[in-house]
C-alpha positions in Angstrom: 19.8 83.8 143.5 19.5 86.8 140.5 17.8 85.4 137.6 18.7 88.7 135.3 15.4 90.3 136.1 16.1 92.3 139.0 16.8 95.7 139.1 20.5 97.2 139.5 19.6 99.8 142.0 22.4 98.9 144.6 25.6 101.0 145.3 28.7 98.6 145.8 31.3 101.0 147.9 35.1 100.2 147.7 38.0 101.6 149.4 40.3 99.8 147.3 42.2 102.4 145.0 44.3 100.3 143.2 41.6 98.9 141.4 41.0 99.6 137.8 36.8 99.4 138.8 37.4 102.1 141.8 35.6 105.4 140.9 34.9 108.6 142.8 33.3 108.7 146.2 34.9 105.1 147.1 32.2 103.8 144.5 32.6 100.5 142.8 31.7 101.3 138.7 30.9 97.5 138.1 27.5 96.5 138.1 28.2 93.0 139.6 31.2 91.8 141.8 32.0 88.2 142.4 32.9 87.4 146.2 35.5 85.0 146.7 36.8 83.0 149.6 40.6 84.2 149.8 43.3 81.4 148.6 44.3 78.8 150.6 42.2 78.3 153.9 39.9 80.6 155.6 41.5 82.0 159.0 38.3 82.0 161.0 39.0 85.2 162.4 35.3 86.9 161.2 37.7 89.4 159.9 36.5 90.4 156.4 40.0 90.5 154.5 40.6 87.6 156.0 37.6 85.6 154.8 36.9 86.7 151.2 37.9 89.1 148.9 36.3 90.7 145.5 37.3 88.2 142.8 36.4 91.2 140.0 39.7 92.9 141.0 42.1 94.2 138.3 44.8 96.4 139.3 45.2 99.8 137.0 
């Protein structure tokens, strides 16, 4: 777990252009995102869109 002293040198790619934090070249402009399980029960399908979502999403 990050203790606050780690470098922020990774890039978060995201193609959800409806999000307020979506930047050019499909890069997320946030320094940190929160990934949460989908609402309700996870389906166990193995497809990312069925299992998790970006908890930092804010609609434009």
